[in-house]
C-alpha positions, 0 to 999 in steps of 0.5 A: 840505372833503368830496369824493366818493371814487371807486375806480379799478382799474389793470392794470399788470405785477406787477413794476412794481406791486411797484417802485411799492409798495416805492418808496412805502414807502421814501418813507414814503408809500402808493400811493394818495397818490402816485397822487393827487399824480401825477394832480393834477400831470398835470391841473395841467400839462395845463390850458394844453394842453387843446386840444393833444395831450399831448406825451408821448403825441404824441411816442411816435408820432413815433419813425419814425427808430428 
């Protein structure tokens, strides 16, 4: 099964990138594999909610009580 490969760039704070890299190394994985896994899980979990706001996104703006 061949899939086209697309390069994506992410802008994240350097300390977070370092933590992510170290965690992947501890788990004997790599950042690309983990990002692909997270993206697949996100897409799979969102299929039922295609026409609804994403819960974590919509709930961020609802924090008026703090």
